[in-house]
N, C-alpha and C positions, 0 to 999 in steps of 0.2 A: 215970462219964460221961467220954467223951473230949473233948478240946478241939474237935475237928471237929464233934461233935454239939452242943456248946455254941454254937459260932459259927453253925451252921445254925439252931438254935432261936432264938438271939438275932436272927438275920436276919429270921425270920418276924415276930417282935414289932416289930422295927424297921420293917419294911414296913407293918405295921398302924398304927404311930404316924405314919409319913409320909403314909399315905392320909388319916387324920383331919385332919392339918394341911393337906394339900393341898385337901381339900374345904372346909375353913374359909376358906382363902385364895381359892378360886374363888368362894365365896359373897360374900366381902368385895369382891373385884374386880368382881363383877357388880353389887353395890349401888353401888359407886363409879361404875361405867360408867353405870348407870341414872340417877344424879343429875347427872353431869357431861356425858355425851355424848348419851345418849338411852335411852329405855326399851327399845326393841327391840334395840338394840346390847347392853345389859346382859343381856337375856334370852338373846341369842346367846352371850354370854360364859358365862353360867350353864350353858346346855345343852351347848355344845361343850367347855367346861372340865371339866364333870362327866363327860362321855363320855370325854374323853381320860384323866382320872384313873382311871376304872373300867377302861378297856381296857388301860392300862399295868399296872395292878395285876393284872388277869387274866393278862396275859402273864408277869409275874414269878411268880405262883403256879403257872402252868402249867409254867414251867421248874423250879420246886422240886419239883412233883409228878413230872415226867419223871425228875428226878434220883433221887427216892426209888424209883421203879419200877425204874430201872436198877440201883440198889444191891440191891434185892430179887432181881432176876434174876441178878445176879452172885453173890449169896450162895447162891441155890438151885442155880445151876450148879456152884459150888464144892463144894456138899454132895452133888452127884450127882443132884439133882432139878431138871432144867431146867424152866423155866416161871415163871409169876407166881403167887404164892400171895396170899391175902388178908391175911396177917400182915405187919406191918412189922418190918424188922430194924433194930435200933438199937444 
């Protein structure tokens, strides 16, 4: 395994950890807002905070998937077989 593959694999696990921590922080912030500011404000924090965490995570995983597809296309083109195959090259 090369260092580049290790970093990319670690990056995916790091994103997973950040997502879990972010969701916990959003729930905690929503509960604090519900008790201190108002119930509906806390519900708004919960809904929009969760939505922003999910959308940003989706964007990051989309970028990782695009990179993997580009690597596959580059490997197939170098091998004389242009196009995208279903196999991942690592």
